[in-house]
RODO-2510 file (C-alpha; in nm, 4 decimals, decimal comma):
residues 514
     n   res          X          Y          Z
     1     x    -1,4339    -4,8428     6,9912
     2     x    -1,5474    -4,5342     6,8022
     3     x    -1,7270    -4,6092     6,4761
     4     x    -1,7311    -4,3565     6,1921
     5     x    -2,0771    -4,3611     6,0387
     6     x    -2,1512    -4,3381     5,6711
     7     x    -2,3828    -4,0733     5,5391
     8     x    -2,7504    -4,1710     5,5378
     9     x    -2,8822    -4,2565     5,1935
    10     x    -3,1167    -3,9575     5,2177
    11     x    -2,8155    -3,7279     5,1941
    12     x    -2,7030    -3,8610     4,8597
    13     x    -2,9739    -3,6921     4,6559
    14     x    -3,0033    -3,3824     4,8694
    15     x    -2,9525    -3,0241     4,7664
    16     x    -2,7039    -2,9084     5,0262
    17     x    -2,3315    -2,8423     5,0567
    18     x    -2,1364    -2,8078     4,7345
    19     x    -1,9196    -3,0951     4,8566
    20     x    -1,9227    -3,3195     5,1603
    21     x    -1,5919    -3,2554     5,3391
    22     x    -1,6390    -3,0473     5,6570
    23     x    -1,9595    -3,2394     5,7242
    24     x    -1,7914    -3,5783     5,6906
    25     x    -1,5331    -3,4860     5,9539
    26     x    -1,7396    -3,2922     6,2104
    27     x    -2,1040    -3,3417     6,1210
    28     x    -2,3769    -3,1399     5,9547
    29     x    -2,2842    -2,8840     6,0762
    30     x    -2,0622    -2,6593     6,2877
    31     x    -2,1136    -2,2918     6,2049
    32     x    -1,9367    -1,9926     6,3555
    33     x    -2,2329    -1,7534     6,3246
    34     x    -2,4368    -1,9731     6,5562
    35     x    -2,3244    -1,8574     6,9001
    36     x    -2,3154    -2,0982     7,1970
    37     x    -2,6414    -1,9478     7,3256
    38     x    -2,8133    -2,0054     6,9916
    39     x    -2,6736    -2,3594     6,9812
    40     x    -2,8419    -2,4269     7,3154
    41     x    -3,1715    -2,2761     7,1978
    42     x    -3,1755    -2,4902     6,8840
    43     x    -3,0866    -2,7945     7,0939
    44     x    -3,3724    -2,7251     7,3370
    45     x    -3,6149    -2,6963     7,0459
    46     x    -3,5069    -3,0380     6,9198
    47     x    -3,5296    -3,1864     7,2692
    48     x    -3,8783    -3,0454     7,3232
    49     x    -4,0047    -3,1850     6,9937
    50     x    -3,8559    -3,5274     7,0622
    51     x    -3,9883    -3,5250     7,4186
    52     x    -4,3428    -3,4551     7,2966
    53     x    -4,3000    -3,7443     7,0518
    54     x    -4,1779    -3,9718     7,3324
    55     x    -3,8258    -4,0019     7,1892
    56     x    -3,6160    -3,7668     7,4042
    57     x    -3,2496    -3,8771     7,3834
    58     x    -3,3563    -4,2040     7,2187
    59     x    -3,1848    -4,2318     6,8807
    60     x    -3,3432    -4,5466     6,7403
    61     x    -3,1291    -4,5327     6,4275
    62     x    -2,8092    -4,3364     6,3725
    63     x    -2,8630    -4,0044     6,1945
    64     x    -3,2354    -4,0556     6,1421
    65     x    -3,3355    -3,7533     6,3523
    66     x    -3,6434    -3,5815     6,2142
    67     x    -3,8303    -3,3383     6,4359
    68     x    -4,0970    -3,0701     6,4106
    69     x    -3,9999    -2,7499     6,5945
    70     x    -4,2266    -2,4791     6,7247
    71     x    -4,2494    -2,1487     6,5383
    72     x    -4,4362    -1,9394     6,8010
    73     x    -4,4920    -1,6525     6,5573
    74     x    -4,7543    -1,4856     6,7735
    75     x    -4,5060    -1,4661     7,0597
    76     x    -4,2295    -1,3313     6,8363
    77     x    -4,4524    -1,0607     6,6970
    78     x    -4,5544    -0,9538     7,0464
    79     x    -4,1988    -0,9370     7,1821
    80     x    -3,9866    -0,8295     6,8865
    81     x    -4,2198    -0,6858     6,6216
    82     x    -4,4249    -0,4631     6,8468
    83     x    -4,2959    -0,1041     6,8572
    84     x    -4,6375     0,0341     6,9468
    85     x    -4,6464    -0,0326     7,3214
    86     x    -4,4220     0,2576     7,4168
    87     x    -4,5930     0,5114     7,1933
    88     x    -4,9397     0,4102     7,3065
    89     x    -4,8284     0,4125     7,6708
    90     x    -4,6961     0,7681     7,6290
    91     x    -5,0281     0,8929     7,4928
    92     x    -5,2087     0,8532     7,8278
    93     x    -5,5105     0,6786     7,6736
    94     x    -5,7743     0,4993     7,8752
    95     x    -5,7303     0,1258     7,9119
    96     x    -6,0023     0,0494     7,6591
    97     x    -5,8702     0,3010     7,4069
    98     x    -5,5140     0,1701     7,4455
    99     x    -5,6238    -0,1872     7,3750
   100     x    -5,8329    -0,0787     7,0772
   101     x    -5,5566     0,1223     6,9140
   102     x    -5,2909    -0,1423     6,9756
   103     x    -5,5049    -0,4257     6,8369
   104     x    -5,5698    -0,2244     6,5212
   105     x    -5,1993    -0,1595     6,4697
   106     x    -5,1067    -0,5245     6,5211
   107     x    -5,3770    -0,6406     6,2839
   108     x    -5,2248    -0,4186     6,0170
   109     x    -4,8581    -0,4931     6,0791
   110     x    -4,7968    -0,8341     6,2414
   111     x    -4,5867    -1,0596     6,0195
   112     x    -4,6036    -1,4234     5,9142
   113     x    -4,9525    -1,4914     6,0524
   114     x    -5,2691    -1,6004     5,8749
   115     x    -5,4747    -1,4490     6,1557
   116     x    -5,3581    -1,1261     6,3180
   117     x    -5,6246    -1,1263     6,5862
   118     x    -5,4623    -1,0692     6,9262
   119     x    -5,7888    -0,9863     7,1057
   120     x    -5,7527    -1,2987     7,3230
   121     x    -5,4922    -1,1080     7,5246
   122     x    -5,7508    -0,8704     7,6747
   123     x    -5,8981    -1,1536     7,8772
   124     x    -5,5592    -1,2675     8,0041
   125     x    -5,4344    -0,9422     8,1548
   126     x    -5,6024    -0,7105     8,4048
   127     x    -5,4951    -0,4029     8,2121
   128     x    -5,3061    -0,2854     7,9084
   129     x    -5,0278    -0,1608     8,1360
   130     x    -4,9882    -0,5094     8,2878
   131     x    -4,9648    -0,6566     7,9390
   132     x    -4,7054    -0,3976     7,8355
   133     x    -4,5022    -0,4694     8,1507
   134     x    -4,4890    -0,8420     8,0739
   135     x    -4,3778    -0,7764     7,7167
   136     x    -4,1140    -0,5331     7,8429
   137     x    -3,9804    -0,7901     8,0891
   138     x    -3,9472    -1,0551     7,8183
   139     x    -3,7800    -0,8048     7,5865
   140     x    -3,5260    -0,7159     7,8539
   141     x    -3,4436    -1,0807     7,9247
   142     x    -3,4075    -1,1818     7,5578
   143     x    -3,1025    -1,3740     7,4417
   144     x    -2,8690    -1,1333     7,2585
   145     x    -3,1590    -0,8880     7,2707
   146     x    -2,9431    -0,5888     7,1785
   147     x    -2,8445    -0,7384     6,8423
   148     x    -2,9612    -0,5810     6,5187
   149     x    -3,1003    -0,9065     6,3834
   150     x    -3,4434    -0,9033     6,2242
   151     x    -3,7339    -0,9609     6,4620
   152     x    -3,7927    -1,3191     6,3455
   153     x    -3,4343    -1,4109     6,4405
   154     x    -3,4535    -1,2888     6,7990
   155     x    -3,5183    -1,5176     7,0925
   156     x    -3,6720    -1,4947     7,4358
   157     x    -3,4940    -1,6525     7,7308
   158     x    -3,5803    -2,0261     7,7451
   159     x    -3,8098    -2,0024     8,0464
   160     x    -3,9878    -2,3212     7,9411
   161     x    -4,1392    -2,5093     7,6467
   162     x    -4,3576    -2,2179     7,5367
   163     x    -4,0467    -2,0019     7,4813
   164     x    -3,8752    -2,2368     7,2328
   165     x    -3,8906    -2,1889     6,8571
   166     x    -3,6724    -2,2115     6,5478
   167     x    -3,5112    -1,9303     6,3539
   168     x    -3,7248    -1,8125     6,0627
   169     x    -3,7335    -1,5729     5,7727
   170     x    -4,0623    -1,3863     5,7338
   171     x    -4,1135    -1,2245     5,3942
   172     x    -4,4024    -1,1192     5,1749
   173     x    -4,4036    -1,4687     5,0239
   174     x    -4,4381    -1,6437     5,3581
   175     x    -4,2420    -1,8008     5,6444
   176     x    -3,9393    -2,0215     5,5824
   177     x    -3,6682    -2,1888     5,7867
   178     x    -3,3452    -1,9910     5,8055
   179     x    -3,0183    -2,1749     5,8669
   180     x    -2,7908    -1,8785     5,9288
   181     x    -2,8319    -1,8582     6,3066
   182     x    -2,9873    -2,2012     6,3650
   183     x    -2,7336    -2,3692     6,1415
   184     x    -2,7877    -2,7278     6,2717
   185     x    -2,5161    -2,7102     6,5387
   186     x    -2,7921    -2,7557     6,7961
   187     x    -2,8930    -3,0735     6,6145
   188     x    -2,5315    -3,1937     6,6253
   189     x    -2,5248    -3,1193     6,9990
   190     x    -2,8455    -3,3179     7,0478
   191     x    -2,6959    -3,6201     6,8700
   192     x    -2,3757    -3,5917     7,0750
   193     x    -2,5698    -3,6107     7,4002
   194     x    -2,7914    -3,8910     7,2653
   195     x    -2,4749    -4,0955     7,2098
   196     x    -2,3182    -4,0226     7,5463
   197     x    -2,3022    -4,2937     7,8122
   198     x    -2,5209    -4,0929     8,0513
   199     x    -2,7913    -3,9903     7,8040
   200     x    -3,0757    -4,1404     8,0101
   201     x    -2,9629    -3,9651     8,3296
   202     x    -2,9298    -3,6363     8,1473
   203     x    -3,2743    -3,6735     7,9913
   204     x    -3,4372    -3,7170     8,3315
   205     x    -3,2723    -3,4024     8,4649
   206     x    -3,3300    -3,1797     8,1619
   207     x    -3,6852    -3,2819     8,0833
   208     x    -3,7784    -3,2765     8,4515
   209     x    -3,6383    -2,9314     8,5214
   210     x    -3,7212    -2,7564     8,1938
   211     x    -4,0427    -2,9112     8,0685
   212     x    -4,2218    -3,0866     8,3538
   213     x    -4,2052    -2,8147     8,6194
   214     x    -4,3902    -2,5129     8,4732
   215     x    -4,2710    -2,1824     8,6132
   216     x    -4,4488    -1,8506     8,6418
   217     x    -4,2293    -1,7163     8,3613
   218     x    -4,3283    -1,9930     8,1229
   219     x    -4,6928    -1,9328     8,2096
   220     x    -4,6470    -1,5671     8,1155
   221     x    -4,4969    -1,6680     7,7814
   222     x    -4,7788    -1,9180     7,7239
   223     x    -5,0348    -1,6482     7,8012
   224     x    -4,8912    -1,4338     7,5222
   225     x    -4,8436    -1,7145     7,2711
   226     x    -5,1637    -1,9134     7,3195
   227     x    -5,1644    -2,2589     7,1642
   228     x    -4,8195    -2,3662     7,0363
   229     x    -4,7540    -2,3141     6,6655
   230     x    -4,5594    -2,5877     6,4887
   231     x    -4,3640    -2,5930     6,1660
   232     x    -4,5558    -2,7366     5,8725
   233     x    -4,2973    -3,0076     5,8048
   234     x    -4,0407    -3,2081     5,9963
   235     x    -3,6741    -3,1070     5,9914
   236     x    -3,4623    -3,4052     5,8787
   237     x    -3,0979    -3,4147     5,7703
   238     x    -2,8945    -3,3995     6,0928
   239     x    -2,5683    -3,5922     6,0723
   240     x    -2,2938    -3,6734     6,3226
   241     x    -2,0133    -3,9012     6,2017
   242     x    -1,9052    -4,0578     6,5325
   243     x    -2,1132    -4,3269     6,7006
   244     x    -1,9305    -4,2545     7,0256
   245     x    -1,6637    -4,0111     7,1379
   246     x    -1,4990    -3,9273     7,4722
   247     x    -1,6100    -3,5654     7,4361
   248     x    -1,9756    -3,6735     7,4097
   249     x    -1,9351    -3,8375     7,7498
   250     x    -1,7468    -3,5413     7,8974
   251     x    -2,0167    -3,3072     7,7725
   252     x    -2,2876    -3,5111     7,9448
   253     x    -2,0801    -3,5302     8,2643
   254     x    -2,0435    -3,1531     8,2677
   255     x    -2,4140    -3,0909     8,2086
   256     x    -2,5115    -3,3327     8,4857
   257     x    -2,2666    -3,1682     8,7264
   258     x    -2,4241    -2,8291     8,6556
   259     x    -2,7832    -2,9530     8,6725
   260     x    -2,7127    -3,1327     9,0002
   261     x    -2,5936    -2,8084     9,1586
   262     x    -2,8478    -2,6611     9,4026
   263     x    -2,9353    -2,3680     9,1767
   264     x    -3,2368    -2,2913     8,9602
   265     x    -3,2291    -2,4253     8,6075
   266     x    -3,2327    -2,0661     8,4789
   267     x    -2,9102    -1,9932     8,6699
   268     x    -2,7650    -2,3197     8,5395
   269     x    -2,8227    -2,2396     8,1716
   270     x    -2,5429    -1,9787     8,1348
   271     x    -2,2957    -2,2323     8,2777
   272     x    -2,4285    -2,4946     8,0351
   273     x    -2,3808    -2,2540     7,7451
   274     x    -2,0190    -2,1866     7,8430
   275     x    -1,9167    -2,5479     7,9001
   276     x    -2,0947    -2,6552     7,5804
   277     x    -1,8943    -2,4018     7,3799
   278     x    -1,5727    -2,5341     7,5349
   279     x    -1,6540    -2,8959     7,4585
   280     x    -1,7586    -2,8173     7,1011
   281     x    -1,4276    -2,6380     7,0454
   282     x    -1,2495    -2,9407     7,1854
   283     x    -1,4555    -3,1708     6,9622
   284     x    -1,3542    -2,9795     6,6517
   285     x    -0,9877    -2,9897     6,7473
   286     x    -0,9949    -3,3514     6,8577
   287     x    -1,1565    -3,4757     6,5372
   288     x    -0,8861    -3,2927     6,3429
   289     x    -0,6208    -3,4507     6,5669
   290     x    -0,7675    -3,7970     6,5082
   291     x    -0,7479    -3,7574     6,1309
   292     x    -0,3913    -3,6269     6,1525
   293     x    -0,2947    -3,8937     6,4084
   294     x    -0,1240    -3,6287     6,6200
   295     x    -0,0705    -3,5888     6,9934
   296     x    -0,3612    -3,5120     7,2308
   297     x    -0,4915    -3,1567     7,2235
   298     x    -0,3586    -2,9217     7,4899
   299     x    -0,4294    -2,5550     7,5532
   300     x    -0,1575    -2,3590     7,7314
   301     x    -0,3507    -2,0992     7,9305
   302     x    -0,2060    -1,7734     8,0531
   303     x    -0,3576    -1,6416     8,3717
   304     x    -0,3283    -1,2788     8,2716
   305     x    -0,0277    -1,0997     8,4165
   306     x     0,0294    -0,7218     8,4265
   307     x     0,3570    -0,7823     8,2413
   308     x     0,4417    -0,9914     7,9396
   309     x     0,5569    -1,3399     8,0328
   310     x     0,6932    -1,6486     7,8621
   311     x     0,3556    -1,8107     7,9235
   312     x     0,1833    -1,5408     7,7174
   313     x     0,3878    -1,6316     7,4110
   314     x     0,3394    -2,0032     7,4697
   315     x    -0,0369    -1,9558     7,5093
   316     x    -0,0479    -1,7616     7,1807
   317     x     0,1593    -2,0292     7,0055
   318     x    -0,0727    -2,2961     7,1449
   319     x    -0,3777    -2,1078     7,0197
   320     x    -0,2356    -2,0629     6,6703
   321     x    -0,1251    -2,4255     6,6436
   322     x    -0,4707    -2,5489     6,7420
   323     x    -0,6388    -2,2969     6,5142
   324     x    -0,4532    -2,4435     6,2164
   325     x    -0,5475    -2,8059     6,2879
   326     x    -0,8928    -2,8125     6,1212
   327     x    -0,7483    -2,6750     5,7965
   328     x    -0,4743    -2,9368     5,7995
   329     x    -0,7385    -3,2031     5,8580
   330     x    -0,9307    -3,0871     5,5495
   331     x    -0,6203    -3,1271     5,3336
   332     x    -0,5387    -3,4689     5,4813
   333     x    -0,8950    -3,6001     5,4544
   334     x    -0,9341    -3,5123     5,0851
   335     x    -0,5899    -3,6402     4,9876
   336     x    -0,6499    -3,9669     5,1726
   337     x    -0,8808    -4,0602     4,8850
   338     x    -0,5666    -4,1358     4,6836
   339     x    -0,4843    -4,4301     4,9111
   340     x    -0,8091    -4,6177     4,8443
   341     x    -0,8262    -4,9263     4,6235
   342     x    -1,1090    -4,7648     4,4290
   343     x    -0,8854    -4,4692     4,3422
   344     x    -0,5988    -4,6933     4,2304
   345     x    -0,8299    -4,8745     3,9915
   346     x    -0,9635    -4,5444     3,8587
   347     x    -0,6233    -4,3900     3,7814
   348     x    -0,5196    -4,7111     3,6021
   349     x    -0,8253    -4,7066     3,3747
   350     x    -0,8370    -4,5846     3,0147
   351     x    -1,0162    -4,2621     3,1089
   352     x    -0,8400    -4,1923     3,4386
   353     x    -0,9726    -3,8386     3,4945
   354     x    -1,3370    -3,9335     3,4423
   355     x    -1,3038    -4,2475     3,6543
   356     x    -1,1279    -4,0540     3,9299
   357     x    -1,4033    -3,7902     3,9169
   358     x    -1,6626    -4,0614     3,9730
   359     x    -1,4692    -4,1877     4,2778
   360     x    -1,4493    -3,8385     4,4247
   361     x    -1,8155    -3,7762     4,3469
   362     x    -1,9227    -4,0791     4,5479
   363     x    -1,7141    -3,9770     4,8500
   364     x    -1,7281    -3,5974     4,8429
   365     x    -2,0243    -3,5076     4,6145
   366     x    -1,7764    -3,3378     4,3790
   367     x    -1,7270    -3,3032     4,0877
   368     x    -2,0236    -3,3679     3,8648
   369     x    -1,8787    -3,6055     3,6012
   370     x    -2,0885    -3,4264     3,3387
   371     x    -1,9393    -3,0907     3,4338
   372     x    -1,5686    -3,1489     3,4991
   373     x    -1,3472    -2,8452     3,5644
   374     x    -1,1548    -2,7454     3,2548
   375     x    -0,7828    -2,8063     3,2241
   376     x    -0,7762    -3,1332     3,4193
   377     x    -0,5115    -3,3534     3,2595
   378     x    -0,4622    -3,6067     3,5382
   379     x    -0,6437    -3,7289     3,8517
   380     x    -0,4086    -3,5425     4,0852
   381     x    -0,5384    -3,2161     3,9357
   382     x    -0,8853    -3,3096     4,0610
   383     x    -0,7540    -3,3726     4,4124
   384     x    -0,5688    -3,0395     4,4165
   385     x    -0,8768    -2,8564     4,2909
   386     x    -1,1003    -3,0136     4,5554
   387     x    -0,8495    -2,9367     4,8313
   388     x    -0,8436    -2,5724     4,7247
   389     x    -1,2200    -2,5435     4,7078
   390     x    -1,2715    -2,7279     5,0361
   391     x    -1,0211    -2,5049     5,2177
   392     x    -1,1829    -2,1901     5,0790
   393     x    -1,5255    -2,3044     5,1934
   394     x    -1,3872    -2,4232     5,5281
   395     x    -1,2323    -2,0821     5,5950
   396     x    -1,5696    -1,9085     5,5567
   397     x    -1,7359    -2,0646     5,8624
   398     x    -1,6138    -2,3977     6,0046
   399     x    -1,2569    -2,2725     6,0061
   400     x    -1,3632    -1,9792     6,2271
   401     x    -1,5333    -2,1937     6,4917
   402     x    -1,2310    -2,2352     6,7187
   403     x    -1,1387    -1,8681     6,7312
   404     x    -1,4972    -1,7367     6,7430
   405     x    -1,6380    -1,9667     7,0080
   406     x    -1,3210    -1,9524     7,2200
   407     x    -1,3635    -1,5760     7,2416
   408     x    -1,7374    -1,5972     7,3105
   409     x    -1,7034    -1,8370     7,6040
   410     x    -1,4109    -1,6478     7,7591
   411     x    -1,1371    -1,8970     7,6693
   412     x    -0,9248    -1,6653     7,4546
   413     x    -0,8242    -1,3005     7,4672
   414     x    -0,6136    -1,0383     7,2969
   415     x    -0,5912    -0,8277     7,6122
   416     x    -0,2504    -0,6546     7,6529
   417     x    -0,1220    -0,8321     7,3431
   418     x    -0,1397    -0,8220     6,9656
   419     x    -0,1802    -1,1987     6,9473
   420     x    -0,4802    -1,4029     7,0524
   421     x    -0,3984    -1,6566     7,3210
   422     x    -0,5750    -1,8838     7,5667
   423     x    -0,6510    -1,6712     7,8735
   424     x    -0,9592    -1,7865     8,0681
   425     x    -1,1948    -1,5176     8,1961
   426     x    -1,3656    -1,5146     8,5350
   427     x    -1,6886    -1,6354     8,3760
   428     x    -1,5232    -1,9458     8,2345
   429     x    -1,3347    -2,0116     8,5589
   430     x    -1,6604    -2,0089     8,7567
   431     x    -1,8139    -2,2594     8,5171
   432     x    -1,5071    -2,4844     8,5385
   433     x    -1,5330    -2,4871     8,9173
   434     x    -1,9023    -2,5780     8,9020
   435     x    -1,8271    -2,8651     8,6609
   436     x    -1,5145    -3,0043     8,8267
   437     x    -1,5619    -2,9472     9,1999
   438     x    -1,8439    -3,1305     9,3740
   439     x    -1,7503    -3,0450     9,7317
   440     x    -1,4025    -2,9043     9,7617
   441     x    -1,0772    -2,9981     9,5917
   442     x    -0,7129    -2,9315     9,6574
   443     x    -0,5817    -2,6669     9,4213
   444     x    -0,3195    -2,8983     9,2698
   445     x    -0,5902    -3,1579     9,2037
   446     x    -0,8024    -2,8893     9,0394
   447     x    -0,5171    -2,8068     8,8003
   448     x    -0,4817    -3,1776     8,7216
   449     x    -0,8568    -3,2079     8,6587
   450     x    -0,8530    -2,9148     8,4147
   451     x    -0,5708    -3,0838     8,2267
   452     x    -0,7269    -3,4298     8,2224
   453     x    -1,0756    -3,3124     8,1262
   454     x    -1,0064    -3,0217     7,8913
   455     x    -0,6353    -3,0265     7,8082
   456     x    -0,5588    -2,7026     7,9968
   457     x    -0,1941    -2,6491     8,0851
   458     x    -0,1616    -2,3978     8,3691
   459     x     0,0746    -2,5242     8,6392
   460     x     0,4256    -2,6721     8,6282
   461     x     0,3092    -3,0324     8,6797
   462     x     0,0996    -3,0237     8,3619
   463     x     0,3767    -2,8406     8,1734
   464     x     0,6484    -3,0980     8,2450
   465     x     0,7099    -3,1773     7,8771
   466     x     0,7239    -2,8069     7,7862
   467     x     0,9697    -2,7360     8,0664
   468     x     1,1719    -3,0432     7,9717
   469     x     1,1972    -2,9148     7,6141
   470     x     1,3493    -2,5902     7,7428
   471     x     1,0622    -2,3683     7,6276
   472     x     1,0002    -2,2344     7,9780
   473     x     1,1268    -2,2628     8,3327
   474     x     0,9372    -2,4345     8,6097
   475     x     0,9074    -2,0990     8,7832
   476     x     0,7191    -1,9530     8,4861
   477     x     0,4372    -2,2039     8,5219
   478     x     0,4473    -2,1935     8,9016
   479     x     0,3881    -1,8177     8,8813
   480     x     0,1070    -1,8795     8,6336
   481     x    -0,0600    -2,1209     8,8763
   482     x    -0,0141    -1,8742     9,1610
   483     x    -0,1950    -1,6060     8,9590
   484     x    -0,4840    -1,8481     8,9083
   485     x    -0,4924    -1,9131     9,2809
   486     x    -0,5145    -1,5395     9,3459
   487     x    -0,7914    -1,5034     9,0873
   488     x    -0,9930    -1,7803     9,2481
   489     x    -0,9498    -1,6231     9,5927
   490     x    -1,0805    -1,2906     9,4578
   491     x    -1,3817    -1,4733     9,3103
   492     x    -1,4544    -1,6481     9,6395
   493     x    -1,3771    -1,9869     9,4856
   494     x    -1,0623    -2,0789     9,6785
   495     x    -0,9876    -2,1000    10,0478
   496     x    -0,6274    -2,1145    10,1673
   497     x    -0,6030    -2,2828    10,5061
   498     x    -0,2238    -2,2720    10,5282
   499     x     0,0831    -2,2369    10,3097
   500     x     0,0442    -2,5986    10,2003
   501     x    -0,3342    -2,6342    10,1934
   502     x    -0,5435    -2,4478     9,9398
   503     x    -0,8879    -2,5743     9,8414
   504     x    -1,1067    -2,4845     9,5462
   505     x    -1,4703    -2,4723     9,6540
   506     x    -1,7899    -2,4907     9,4525
   507     x    -1,9812    -2,1868     9,5837
   508     x    -2,3205    -2,3535     9,5454
   509     x    -2,2146    -2,6659     9,7321
   510     x    -2,0561    -2,4543    10,0036
   511     x    -2,3852    -2,2769    10,0631
   512     x    -2,5595    -2,6129    10,1050
   513     x    -2,3038    -2,7289    10,3628
   514     x    -2,3419    -2,4025    10,5519
***
């Protein structure tokens, strides 16, 4: 049975959120500006730190995670704060002169370092051109490398432990942790996988493939970085409210399925990013559903048609209904305080508003009893005020998670329509096949698996209740499934043996059989 965990005592005197509402429902925290790739990078940094400490995926006490990430500021300067390589290369200088000029420029301009001496690199590369080529390769393979983020918020591809580091702000006053792009969602993901039933199996695969089998690429990164640089202090404060959850287990199952595929770990990571984004979206929606005590989450998916169909409207309606759930959960969660015995005693007291404020302060960190909002004449005014503030704050980031991440992983689209709807892209479909199909699977069983695992409604069997309610005909969903079949054939993921036998095939497993 799922247990909802109380906040750790350490949170109660923290300087953090203005009130504890979103965090109590989903954890500290989901954040739309942290893309699925950046979530994975933050997660890997946590995993690496815990692995070095001998605690990988071993949560001795709920919500006591405290880890010390790498900063790797030398590496970041070399890859993302180093505009001099191209200009020096264009000058046609001798190798010695090129090194000399570049070292002088870096000593003057590198950021966030006590020592700006990069002379150790001369002994690690045969020539300045070789060094410049390695830096150019790492720049070209960077995660979201074309973004206009500052250099200290850009990230190399996670080729290995040397390439992992936290987001940072580098200013004239020093280096500090920045929570805009590493907003703790990677910490939440780490705790989810710690609490999954297959945490130990996942640890063996991840640590073995990423950290215990050094690759030539990680050796290149290590050659640039030198000795790892660590943050000065540990990073505490991660919080996940659920001790267990079916989505934690599904997430681990999906990761293991991908990691067990006969592909390199570097080829596996994009699939992990996509399926992680999907499961985090589902987690947000499912936690909202649990609070509202509503029906299981479904996502009606249109397989894009050249013409508008009934399914397109249903998929858009499904998207909008799900998108509204987290906001409804915020309202319900705050107002549920009125049903507690503590609240009933407070509103019956002589100073009902002050007593009610103390009750809310203990549960939500708002308001400060010494600084009550003006114009509050009864306890219900406090509830209404908190609901309004919580919804406003929710809409800024957590409320955008579903729509933002769904678009980023290829789950939603506005193509050929004014409304956003669920419409899986080829990239997402490939990942779903890798996760769901170990050898080969009948197409109808594949549709059933997508529904059972992720709530996708594509074919007529999964849409029985919708068809029964008269919202669509069976033929509408049959056509939708047929379009998916055609898409999978074009992607090389489905083999039709006869009119009655169509099989979805995992391309990596097929290559092994061949």
